[in-house]
Structure formats: C-alpha cells, structure tokens
C-alpha positions as CSV (number, residue, x, y, z in Angstrom):
1,M,0.1,-0.1,-0.2
2,G,1.4,3.4,-1.0
3,D,1.4,6.4,1.2
4,K,-2.2,7.8,1.3
5,R,-1.7,11.2,2.9
6,L,-2.1,14.3,1.0
7,Q,1.0,15.8,-0.3
8,Y,1.8,19.0,-1.9
9,D,2.6,18.9,-5.7
10,L,6.2,20.1,-5.6
11,A,8.7,21.3,-3.1
12,M,8.3,25.1,-2.6
13,P,11.7,27.0,-2.6
14,P,12.0,28.4,0.9
15,P,10.8,32.1,1.3
16,P,13.5,34.6,2.6
17,M,13.5,34.0,6.4
18,T,14.3,36.9,8.9
19,G,14.5,34.4,11.8
20,S,13.8,30.9,13.0
21,H,10.8,31.0,15.4
22,F,7.1,31.9,15.4
23,I,5.3,34.1,17.8
24,V,1.8,33.3,18.9
25,C,-0.1,35.9,21.3
26,G,-3.0,34.6,23.1
27,D,-4.0,32.1,26.0
28,N,-7.2,30.7,24.5
29,P,-7.8,27.3,23.0
30,L,-6.9,28.8,19.5
31,A,-3.4,29.9,20.7
32,H,-2.8,26.3,22.3
33,R,-3.9,24.4,18.9
34,I,-1.7,26.6,16.8
35,A,1.4,26.2,19.0
36,S,0.7,22.4,18.8
37,E,0.2,22.6,15.1
38,L,3.6,24.3,14.7
39,T,5.6,22.4,17.2
40,Q,4.3,18.8,16.6
41,R,3.3,18.8,12.9
42,Y,5.9,21.1,11.6
43,G,8.6,21.0,14.2
44,E,9.1,24.6,14.5
45,E,10.0,26.6,17.5
46,V,7.3,28.9,19.0
47,V,7.2,31.6,21.5
48,I,3.9,32.3,23.3
49,V,2.9,35.6,24.8
50,L,0.1,35.5,27.3
51,P,-0.7,37.7,30.5
52,D,-0.5,34.5,33.0
53,K,0.8,31.1,32.5
54,L,-1.4,29.9,35.4
55,K,-4.7,31.2,33.9
56,D,-7.0,30.0,31.2
57,H,-5.2,27.7,28.8
58,G,-1.8,28.9,30.0
59,P,-0.9,25.6,31.7
60,Q,-1.8,23.6,28.7
61,I,0.3,25.8,26.6
62,A,3.3,25.9,28.8
63,A,3.5,22.1,28.9
64,L,3.8,21.8,25.0
65,P,7.4,20.7,23.9
66,G,9.1,23.2,21.9
67,V,7.1,26.1,23.2
68,T,8.7,29.0,25.3
69,V,6.3,31.1,27.3
70,R,6.6,34.8,27.7
71,E,4.3,36.4,30.3
72,H,3.3,40.2,29.7
73,A,-0.1,41.8,30.7
74,T,-0.4,43.9,27.5
75,L,1.0,43.4,24.0
76,A,3.4,46.5,24.2
77,G,6.7,46.9,22.5
78,E,8.4,45.3,25.5
79,A,6.5,42.1,25.2
80,F,7.4,41.9,21.6
81,T,10.9,42.7,22.0
82,D,11.1,39.8,24.9
83,A,9.6,37.6,22.3
84,G,12.4,38.1,19.9
85,I,10.1,39.8,17.3
86,A,13.3,41.2,15.5
87,T,14.3,37.7,14.3
88,A,10.7,36.1,14.2
89,R,9.5,34.6,10.9
90,A,5.6,35.4,11.6
91,L,3.4,36.6,14.4
92,A,-0.2,35.5,15.0
93,L,-2.5,37.7,17.1
94,V,-5.5,35.4,18.1
95,G,-7.1,37.4,21.2
96,T,-10.8,37.9,21.4
97,D,-10.6,41.7,20.9
98,D,-10.2,42.9,17.3
99,L,-9.3,46.2,18.2
100,A,-6.4,45.1,20.5
101,N,-5.2,42.7,17.8
102,F,-5.2,45.5,15.3
103,H,-3.3,47.7,17.7
104,A,-0.8,45.0,18.4
105,A,-0.1,44.3,14.7
106,L,0.7,47.9,14.1
107,R,3.0,47.9,17.0
108,A,4.8,44.7,15.8
109,Q,5.1,46.1,12.3
110,E,6.9,49.0,13.6
111,L,9.5,46.8,15.2
112,N,9.9,44.3,12.4
113,P,8.4,45.6,9.1
114,D,9.2,42.3,7.2
115,L,7.4,40.2,9.8
116,R,4.4,38.1,8.7
117,L,1.2,38.8,10.4
118,V,-1.7,36.4,10.8
119,V,-4.5,38.1,12.6
120,A,-7.8,36.6,14.1
121,A,-10.9,38.8,13.4
122,Y,-14.4,38.3,14.7
123,N,-15.9,41.3,13.0
124,R,-16.0,40.4,9.4
125,R,-16.2,43.8,7.9
126,L,-13.1,45.1,10.0
127,G,-11.0,42.1,8.9
128,D,-11.6,43.0,5.1
129,H,-10.0,46.4,5.4
130,I,-7.1,45.3,8.0
131,T,-4.9,44.0,5.3
132,G,-4.4,47.3,3.7
133,F,-2.4,48.6,6.6
134,F,0.5,46.1,6.4
135,R,2.9,44.6,3.9
136,D,2.2,41.0,4.7
137,C,-0.8,40.3,6.7
138,T,-3.5,37.5,6.4
139,V,-6.8,37.9,8.3
140,L,-8.7,34.7,9.4
141,S,-12.0,34.3,11.0
142,R,-12.4,31.1,13.4
143,S,-15.9,30.5,12.4
144,Q,-15.5,30.8,8.7
145,L,-12.6,28.2,8.9
146,A,-14.6,25.9,10.8
147,A,-17.7,25.9,8.9
148,P,-16.7,23.6,6.0
149,A,-15.4,21.2,8.4
150,L,-18.5,21.0,10.4
151,V,-20.5,20.8,7.2
152,A,-18.3,17.9,5.8
153,A,-18.4,16.0,9.1
154,A,-22.3,16.3,9.0
155,L,-22.6,15.4,5.3
156,G,-20.2,12.5,5.2
157,D,-19.5,10.9,1.8
158,V,-22.1,13.3,0.4
159,A,-19.9,16.5,1.1
160,P,-17.7,17.6,-1.8
161,S,-14.2,19.0,-0.8
162,H,-15.0,22.7,-0.4
163,V,-13.8,25.9,1.2
164,R,-15.0,29.3,2.0
165,V,-13.2,32.2,0.5
166,S,-14.3,35.8,0.4
167,G,-18.0,35.2,0.6
168,Q,-18.0,32.4,-1.9
169,T,-18.1,28.5,-1.4
170,L,-15.4,26.9,-3.8
171,F,-15.9,22.9,-4.2
172,V,-14.3,20.3,-6.3
173,A,-16.5,18.3,-8.4
174,R,-16.8,16.2,-11.6
175,R,-17.3,18.4,-14.7
176,G,-20.5,16.5,-15.5
177,D,-22.0,17.2,-12.1
178,V,-22.0,21.1,-12.4
179,Q,-23.3,23.7,-14.7
180,A,-20.9,25.5,-17.0
181,G,-21.3,28.8,-15.5
182,Q,-20.2,27.4,-12.0
183,V,-16.8,26.4,-13.2
184,L,-13.8,28.4,-12.5
185,C,-11.1,26.1,-13.7
186,G,-10.2,22.5,-14.2
187,L,-7.9,20.3,-12.4
188,A,-5.8,17.6,-14.1
189,V,-5.0,15.4,-11.3
190,T,-2.6,12.4,-11.3
191,D,-2.0,9.6,-8.4
192,D,1.6,9.9,-8.8
193,L,3.0,12.1,-6.0
194,G,6.0,13.0,-8.2
195,D,3.8,14.7,-10.7
196,T,1.9,17.9,-10.2
197,T,-1.7,19.0,-10.5
198,R,-2.3,21.1,-13.6
199,I,-4.7,23.8,-13.6
200,V,-6.7,24.1,-16.8
201,A,-8.8,27.0,-18.2
202,P,-12.5,26.2,-18.4
203,E,-12.6,26.4,-22.2
204,D,-9.9,23.9,-22.4
205,L,-11.7,21.1,-20.4
206,G,-11.9,17.6,-21.9
207,D,-14.3,14.9,-21.2
208,D,-17.1,14.8,-18.3
209,G,-14.4,12.7,-16.2
210,D,-12.1,15.8,-15.5
211,L,-12.4,17.6,-12.1
212,V,-13.2,21.0,-11.9
213,L,-13.1,23.8,-9.2
214,A,-16.6,25.4,-9.1
215,V,-18.3,28.1,-7.2
216,A,-21.4,27.1,-5.4
217,D,-24.3,29.2,-6.4
218,G,-27.0,27.5,-4.1
219,T,-28.4,25.0,-6.9
220,P,-30.5,22.7,-4.6
221,R,-30.0,19.0,-4.7
222,D,-33.8,18.3,-5.1
223,P,-34.9,21.5,-7.6
224,L,-38.6,20.7,-6.8
225,A,-38.0,21.3,-2.9
226,R,-37.5,25.2,-3.1
227,E,-40.3,25.8,-5.9
228,R,-42.9,28.3,-4.9
229,H,-46.5,27.4,-5.8
230,P,-48.9,30.5,-5.4
231,V,-52.0,28.4,-5.5
232,R,-50.9,26.0,-2.8
233,G,-49.5,28.9,-0.7
234,A,-53.0,30.7,-0.9
235,L,-54.6,27.5,0.3
236,R,-52.2,26.9,3.1
237,M,-52.7,30.5,4.1
238,T,-56.6,30.0,4.1
239,M,-56.1,26.8,6.1
240,R,-54.1,28.6,8.7
241,L,-56.6,31.0,9.2
242,L,-59.3,28.7,9.5
243,W,-57.3,26.7,11.9
244,N,-56.8,30.0,14.1
245,K,-58.0,30.1,17.5
246,F,-61.0,32.0,16.2
247,G,-61.4,29.5,13.5
248,V,-64.6,27.9,14.6
249,T,-66.3,31.2,15.1
250,F,-65.0,32.4,11.7
251,T,-66.4,29.4,10.0
252,V,-70.0,29.7,11.6
253,L,-70.1,33.5,10.5
254,V,-69.0,32.5,6.9
255,A,-71.7,29.6,6.7
256,L,-74.4,32.3,8.0
257,A,-73.2,34.9,5.4
258,L,-73.5,32.1,2.6
259,A,-76.9,31.2,3.8
260,G,-77.9,35.0,3.7
261,F,-76.8,35.1,0.1
262,V,-78.8,32.0,-0.8
263,L,-82.0,33.4,0.7
264,L,-81.4,36.5,-1.5
265,A,-80.9,34.4,-4.5
266,A,-84.3,32.4,-3.5
267,S,-86.0,35.8,-3.7
268,D,-85.8,36.1,-7.2
269,H,-83.1,38.5,-7.6
270,E,-80.5,38.6,-10.4
271,P,-77.1,37.4,-9.4
272,G,-75.7,40.9,-9.5
273,D,-78.5,42.3,-7.6
274,V,-77.8,39.3,-5.0
275,L,-74.1,40.5,-4.5
276,Y,-75.0,44.0,-4.2
277,L,-77.6,43.5,-1.6
278,G,-75.6,41.1,0.2
279,V,-72.7,43.4,0.5
280,M,-74.8,46.3,1.5
281,D,-76.5,44.3,4.1
282,M,-73.2,43.1,5.5
283,T,-71.8,46.6,5.9
284,G,-74.8,47.9,7.7
285,S,-76.3,49.8,4.5
286,A,-79.4,47.4,4.0
287,L,-82.4,48.7,1.7
288,T,-85.2,47.6,4.0
289,S,-88.8,47.5,3.3
290,V,-91.7,45.9,5.1
291,K,-92.8,44.9,1.7
292,N,-90.1,42.4,1.2
293,H,-90.5,38.6,0.9
294,I,-90.0,36.8,4.1
295,A,-86.7,35.0,2.6
296,E,-85.4,38.3,2.0
297,K,-86.1,39.9,5.2
298,I,-84.5,37.0,7.0
299,A,-81.5,37.2,4.7
300,Q,-81.1,41.0,5.6
301,I,-81.1,40.0,9.4
302,L,-78.6,37.4,9.0
303,L,-76.2,39.3,6.8
304,T,-76.4,42.7,8.8
305,V,-75.6,40.7,12.3
306,D,-72.9,38.7,10.5
307,G,-71.4,41.4,9.2
308,M,-71.1,43.3,12.5
309,A,-69.3,40.2,13.9
310,L,-67.6,39.1,10.6
311,L,-65.4,42.1,9.7
312,P,-64.1,43.0,13.4
313,L,-63.1,39.2,13.7
314,A,-61.4,38.8,10.3
315,T,-59.5,42.2,11.3
316,A,-58.5,40.8,14.4
317,I,-57.2,37.4,12.9
318,I,-55.3,39.1,10.1
319,V,-53.7,41.7,12.2
320,G,-52.8,39.2,15.0
321,A,-51.2,36.9,12.2
322,R,-49.1,39.7,10.7
323,L,-47.7,40.6,14.2
324,T,-47.0,37.1,15.1
325,G,-45.9,36.0,11.6
326,S,-48.2,33.3,11.6
327,I,-50.3,34.1,8.5
328,R,-47.2,33.4,6.2
329,G,-46.5,30.7,8.1
330,E,-42.8,29.1,8.8
331,P,-41.7,26.8,6.0
332,R,-41.8,23.1,7.3
333,A,-38.8,20.7,6.7
334,R,-39.5,18.2,3.8
335,G,-36.9,15.8,5.0
336,G,-33.4,15.2,3.6
337,H,-32.2,18.3,5.4
338,V,-29.8,19.1,8.1
339,I,-30.7,20.8,11.6
340,I,-28.6,23.5,12.8
341,V,-28.7,24.3,16.5
342,G,-27.6,27.8,17.3
343,G,-28.0,30.8,14.7
344,G,-24.7,32.7,15.9
345,D,-21.7,33.3,13.7
346,V,-20.6,29.7,13.5
347,G,-24.3,28.5,12.7
348,T,-24.8,31.3,10.3
349,R,-21.8,30.3,8.2
350,V,-22.7,26.7,8.5
351,A,-26.1,27.5,7.0
352,G,-24.6,29.5,4.2
353,A,-22.2,26.8,3.2
354,L,-25.2,24.3,3.3
355,Y,-27.5,26.5,1.2
356,D,-24.5,27.2,-1.2
357,L,-23.9,23.5,-1.8
358,G,-27.6,22.7,-2.4
359,F,-28.7,21.3,0.8
360,D,-31.8,22.4,2.9
361,F,-31.5,23.1,6.6
362,A,-33.6,24.1,9.6
363,V,-32.3,26.4,12.4
364,I,-33.1,26.2,15.9
365,D,-32.5,29.1,18.4
366,Q,-33.9,30.7,21.6
367,D,-33.4,34.3,20.1
368,A,-35.8,34.9,17.3
369,K,-33.4,38.0,16.3
370,A,-30.4,35.7,15.9
371,R,-28.4,36.1,12.6
372,G,-28.9,32.7,11.7
373,I,-32.7,32.9,12.0
374,A,-32.9,36.0,9.8
375,F,-30.6,34.0,7.3
376,A,-32.9,31.2,7.1
377,R,-35.9,33.1,6.7
378,A,-34.4,35.1,4.0
379,K,-33.7,31.8,2.2
380,G,-37.1,30.3,2.7
381,M,-35.8,27.6,5.3
382,P,-37.7,26.4,8.3
383,V,-36.9,28.2,11.8
384,V,-37.8,27.0,15.1
385,I,-37.7,29.3,18.2
386,G,-37.3,27.2,21.3
387,D,-35.3,25.3,23.6
388,A,-33.1,22.9,21.5
389,P,-32.9,20.0,23.6
390,S,-36.6,20.0,23.8
391,E,-38.2,16.9,22.0
392,R,-41.0,19.2,21.0
393,T,-38.5,21.6,19.5
394,L,-36.4,18.8,17.6
395,R,-39.7,17.4,16.1
396,R,-40.8,20.8,14.8
397,A,-37.5,21.1,13.2
398,G,-38.0,17.9,11.3
399,L,-35.7,15.4,13.2
400,D,-37.4,12.3,11.7
401,G,-36.4,13.2,8.2
402,A,-33.2,15.1,8.8
403,I,-30.0,13.6,7.5
404,A,-27.7,15.1,10.3
405,L,-27.7,17.6,13.0
406,I,-24.9,20.2,13.7
407,S,-25.1,21.7,17.2
408,A,-23.2,24.8,17.3
409,T,-24.3,27.1,20.2
410,S,-21.8,28.8,22.5
411,S,-22.6,26.4,25.3
412,D,-21.1,23.1,25.4
413,I,-23.6,21.8,27.8
414,V,-26.6,22.7,25.4
415,N,-24.6,21.1,22.5
416,L,-24.0,17.9,24.5
417,E,-27.6,17.7,25.8
418,T,-29.0,18.3,22.3
419,A,-26.9,15.8,20.7
420,L,-27.7,13.2,23.1
421,Q,-31.3,13.9,23.0
422,A,-31.4,13.9,19.1
423,R,-29.6,10.4,19.4
424,A,-32.1,9.0,21.9
425,L,-35.1,10.2,19.9
426,R,-33.7,9.2,16.3
427,G,-31.3,6.4,17.1
428,E,-27.9,6.0,15.8
429,D,-28.5,6.4,12.0
430,L,-28.6,10.1,12.3
431,R,-25.1,11.9,11.9
432,I,-24.5,14.3,14.8
433,V,-21.8,17.1,14.8
434,L,-21.3,19.1,18.0
435,R,-19.4,22.0,18.6
436,L,-17.5,21.8,21.9
437,F,-14.8,24.4,23.2
438,D,-12.9,21.9,25.4
439,D,-10.8,19.9,23.0
440,D,-10.2,17.3,25.4
441,L,-13.8,16.7,26.0
442,A,-14.3,16.8,22.3
443,Q,-12.2,13.8,21.8
444,R,-13.4,11.9,24.6
445,V,-17.1,12.5,23.6
446,T,-16.2,11.3,19.9
447,Q,-14.4,8.1,21.4
448,T,-17.0,7.3,23.8
449,L,-20.1,7.9,21.7
450,G,-18.4,6.7,18.4
451,G,-20.8,5.7,15.4
452,N,-22.1,8.9,13.8
453,V,-21.4,11.3,16.6
454,V,-18.5,13.7,15.7
455,S,-17.2,16.2,18.3
456,R,-15.0,19.4,17.3
457,S,-14.0,22.5,18.8
458,V,-13.8,25.7,16.5
459,S,-10.1,26.1,17.7
460,Y,-9.2,22.5,16.5
461,L,-10.8,23.0,13.1
462,A,-9.2,26.5,12.7
463,A,-5.8,26.2,13.9
464,P,-4.5,24.0,10.9
465,A,-5.3,27.1,8.6
466,F,-3.6,29.7,11.0
467,A,-0.5,27.5,11.1
468,V,-0.3,27.3,7.1
469,A,-0.9,31.0,6.9
470,M,2.1,31.6,9.0
471,L,4.4,29.1,7.5
472,E,3.1,30.0,3.9
473,H,3.2,33.4,2.3
474,K,-0.3,34.8,1.8
475,V,-1.9,31.6,1.8
476,L,-5.7,31.7,3.0
477,R,-6.7,28.1,2.6
478,T,-5.7,24.7,1.4
479,I,-8.0,22.5,-0.6
480,P,-7.4,18.7,-1.0
481,V,-7.7,17.4,-4.7
482,G,-7.0,13.5,-4.8
483,R,-3.7,13.0,-3.1
484,H,-2.6,16.3,-3.6
485,V,-3.2,19.9,-2.1
486,L,-3.7,23.1,-3.9
487,V,-3.3,26.5,-2.0
488,I,-5.3,29.5,-2.1
489,A,-3.7,32.9,-1.7
490,D,-4.5,36.7,-1.5
491,V,-1.9,38.7,-3.3
492,R,-1.7,42.3,-3.4
493,V,0.2,43.8,-6.6
494,E,3.3,45.7,-5.0
495,P,4.5,48.9,-6.7
496,G,7.3,48.3,-9.2
497,S,6.7,44.5,-9.3
498,D,6.6,42.4,-12.7
499,L,2.9,41.7,-12.2
500,A,2.0,45.4,-12.5
501,G,0.8,46.1,-16.1
502,R,0.3,42.3,-17.1
503,P,-2.9,40.9,-18.2
504,L,-4.3,37.9,-16.2
505,A,-3.9,35.4,-18.8
506,D,0.0,35.9,-19.0
507,L,0.1,34.9,-15.4
508,E,-1.4,31.3,-16.0
509,G,0.3,30.0,-19.1
510,N,2.3,27.5,-17.0
511,G,-0.7,25.6,-15.6
512,L,0.4,26.2,-12.2
513,A,-1.7,28.8,-11.1
514,R,-5.0,30.8,-11.9
515,V,-6.7,34.0,-10.8
516,L,-10.0,33.3,-9.5
517,A,-11.2,36.6,-8.5
518,L,-9.9,40.3,-8.5
519,A,-10.5,43.2,-6.3
520,E,-9.6,46.6,-8.1
521,H,-7.4,49.1,-5.9
522,G,-9.8,50.8,-3.4
523,T,-12.5,48.4,-3.9
524,P,-12.9,45.7,-0.9
525,R,-15.2,43.3,-2.7
526,F,-13.7,40.7,-5.2
527,D,-15.1,40.2,-8.8
528,W,-15.3,36.5,-9.6
529,T,-16.1,37.4,-13.3
530,R,-12.9,38.8,-14.2
531,R,-11.8,39.2,-17.9
532,R,-8.6,37.5,-18.8
533,D,-7.3,40.6,-20.6
534,R,-7.8,42.7,-17.6
535,R,-4.2,44.3,-16.6
536,L,-3.3,44.4,-13.2
537,A,-2.6,47.7,-11.6
538,V,-0.6,48.4,-8.4
539,G,-3.0,47.9,-5.3
540,D,-5.1,45.3,-7.0
541,R,-5.6,42.3,-5.0
542,V,-6.1,38.9,-6.6
543,I,-7.2,35.4,-5.1
544,V,-5.0,32.7,-6.8
545,L,-5.4,29.0,-6.9
546,A,-2.0,27.4,-7.1
547,T,0.1,24.7,-6.8
548,R,2.8,25.3,-4.1
549,A,5.5,25.8,-6.7
550,G,3.1,27.7,-8.8
551,L,2.5,30.2,-6.0
552,S,6.3,30.6,-5.4
553,T,6.8,31.6,-9.2
554,F,3.6,34.0,-8.9
555,L,5.0,35.6,-5.7
556,A,8.5,35.9,-7.3
557,G,6.9,38.2,-9.8
558,N,5.3,40.4,-7.3
559,R,8.5,41.7,-5.5
560,P,9.8,45.0,-6.3
561,P,13.3,45.3,-8.0
562,V,16.2,45.4,-5.8
563,V,18.0,48.8,-5.9
564,T,21.7,48.5,-5.9
565,A,24.1,51.2,-5.3
C-alpha cells in the first residue's frame, strides 16, 4: 500500500526568512492549538506571549514541547522585544478583542517591517480592511474556517471537498456534475506524487471525467424542493386562518353569510343584485322594506348581524397573524435536510455553506433575532424558536426526516444535551456533529459515543489554517484534490513588481496558477467574473489558486526590483 496522505505537488523554494521562530499571542484554545500544530506537525519553535501561564489555557500551552512562554499583561513593545520579534518569521494575534489585535499588529510592524502577520478577526467587515495597513498580513475568521469542516462532518461522503473564500463557497466536483457557469477552472490530477496537478482553463476542459473547481451558487440537490407554488401557498394560508384560535367562530359566520346570500337568490333577484344587496346588508347599509318577501327579510337580518361580527373578527385574525408572522407560516422541513442548532456566527456560516452546496436546513435558536434565524428566513428555510434539547423543538425542526444535526451554540452543555437527546429520539442512523470548546472533552465524547457522532472544537478546526498562513506567504486556505493539495492565496500587487501592467492570461500560462477573483485598488469586494485580458494595477488584490511551486513563481514576480548602489 502506498502512502495515502495528502501531499503538496512540488517542493516550494523556502522564502527568505528573517528568523527561526514563530510568535503566537493569546491564552485561549486557538493559541494552544496553533502552537501544537507548529511544534508537533511542523517541528517549529514557538514563543507564546500571554498574561499569565497559570490562567486560562496557560498551563496546557506551557506544557507543550518546543514552546517558550513569555508573560506580559499587554502586547506592548516590551512584550514583542522579549519574544524576539526582530528575528521572528511570523506573528499570530488570536485574542478575542479585534481592536487590541489590530493595535498590536501595528506595533509589531514598527518593530519588524518584514514580519508576516496572521490576525484573528471576529468582525468580518473590519477584517476585510485590516490587510491594507500591512505589507504581509493575512486575516482569518475562526468560524469561517470551521464551518466547512462542520458541514463535511455532517454530510459525510455526500459532501464535496470545499472551502469558503471571500464570501464564496468553492468546491471540487466532476465536470458533468456542475453547470458550465459554475466552473472556475479544471484540475488535471494524477495519482503519482512525483507529478503535479495542472490547472486548466474552463475552455480547455476535456471529457466529463475531469475534475473542476466550481463556485457553489445554491442550486438545490432537489430542484422541486425550493419551488414556490402560489395556489398552494394561498390554500395553506386559508387553512392557517381557519385553524386559528378563532377558526370555529369564523367558520360559523362564513356559513351564515352564505346562507344569507342563498336566501337572497331564492327571492328571485338577479345574481348581480344578490351580490349588491348582500354586500350592502353586511356593511350595515341594508335597503329595508316591510314589503320584502320573508326570505329576503331573514337574509337581511342574517347578513347585517353577520357583517357586524365577521368584519371585526377577520380584522383581528389578520392583524394578529401579521404581528406574529403566522399568516405567512414558517416553511416546514421536507426531509433530507440538516438541522442547525444555534444561529450565531458559526451556525450562520454553516447554514450559508449548506445552502450554497444545495442542501436544505432548519435552524433552531432561542433568540428570534439571531443572525442565523434571519438568514434562514431570507432563504425560505424552516426556523424553530425554542429550547433545542426539547423533544417538541427537535420534532418541529423535522428530526425524523433529517440527515444530520449540527449543534453549534456557544454553550458546551446545550450542545451535548441536544446531541444526546437527538440520538435518543432518532437512533444511531442520524449523523450528529457537536461543537465543544474543550478539545479534550470533544475527543473523549467522539471516542465514547462513536458511530455517527462527531465532536469538534472551532479552535481544533481553525488552527491548521492559521499555522499554514504563518508558514506560507499569503495563503488563505488549502484544498485537497485527490492525493494532492492546492493552495488559495490573497496577493496584493506591489509597486514596481513584474505583475503590474500584465494581463491575467499571461500569469496562467504554465498551468500552475490561476486567478480566481480580482478586487481593484480601493474596492473591498472581489469580482469573480474577471476578464482574462484585464491588466493588473498597483494595489489590485487577486485570489490565486496554485500549486505550491506555482504560488512561489507567482509571488516571485510580485517583488519590487532590488535597487543596488
């Protein structure tokens, strides 16, 4: 049996180093996991800067081999100097305060302008703008990094290899499984570890067996599942009105009104006159006369009294339904969906990835104003407001027909209780993924429950990407393709570099790199429909898919010329 581990395509020439160690600032689980990745997987030396090694995750961090701990209350210049920032290769700032991380990054750049910075950002909009302040800075979101892994764990073999980059979900698929408009490029993959994956332009793709990198556009796995039927919607709304708490009274009054119209018709009136007289009677404008037939008199009495009661009742039902949202009715789970417990940042990103990949979902949260609830409603997906571990809540979310459940609240006890309750109600055929903050607890829960229960911490899932970003210049994500790994990088065109002024097509001739998206200078959002003849300008940012060697070549052309005396 050959080595089945993922391998990079070619050895990447080592970038120029300013030192030999890495600095990680923080005492949370993410800092611990990053230090573990760098020391145990890559054999690097790490210096951790934290306030107190006896608090939070300080003891676990201090126990890691290859880690040196420096205690400083604040990330001031003294702390960075003590950590050896002048000779460090990279610095990771992973505290929970975005502003403090940004401030510390500015201090660090003053002390070492060539330092590679990796910053954790919880505020997505702020994170999009931070990189413009630094020469070499990668901003990552823990929840954004963790969401694809949680989705993959929930979907199992059904999930394509996918990553989330700049608001888009990219995934690897067979050419015949995606529409032409979704394809970003082709991937010529070989099983020989000595060869390299070639990146092919969409117009040069061969038969349907080729792999492609595509952008998910929300195309549902079951196209009929998300179709809206106006007639059926109107019927459902009518039924909801009838089954309202005033439904019986409403039905009786409607029946009396119909009886009144029938009596008017029996009095030899024309159909138009029946409608006219009936409406006038119900609105209190009856044209009375003692000479009317007995049937017409009874009809007038019925319709007048009925109108006095029916109109206020209908108004109360409609106004109440509008205030509670029940007139619209929440969509119901149809089966084959994923239940997401927790509508916070992680849950919302999980929901976005599922929707992009074409899977339906239902969101459970106690807060009706949670981001995930609003997102689900905007996409026409079911939501349930209530206590997640409750049997009633889980049943309303369609537990019996769900293919998986992801419990991603910010409470370990809620996630664990929800997972155990769902397993007890549904059995072991339901795939359950629960988010736990404690890495050790997460591992023990997975080992103990086994089967279809997977437990992960966000730090565990996000740490590898932070470590890679510290090791690799500008790398945002890695994506496995067969037995190879491609990298996705965010590169800003530097003044005086060879990239400035060149069209995109010229940068992709060797088949080792391809520009996926472009953000023009001064524009924060990336354009994924870029023209191949577009010439790069100083300050433009491009998202590049490349082999490791291809990225090295790409970055070599982005260095400004060296001025010699």
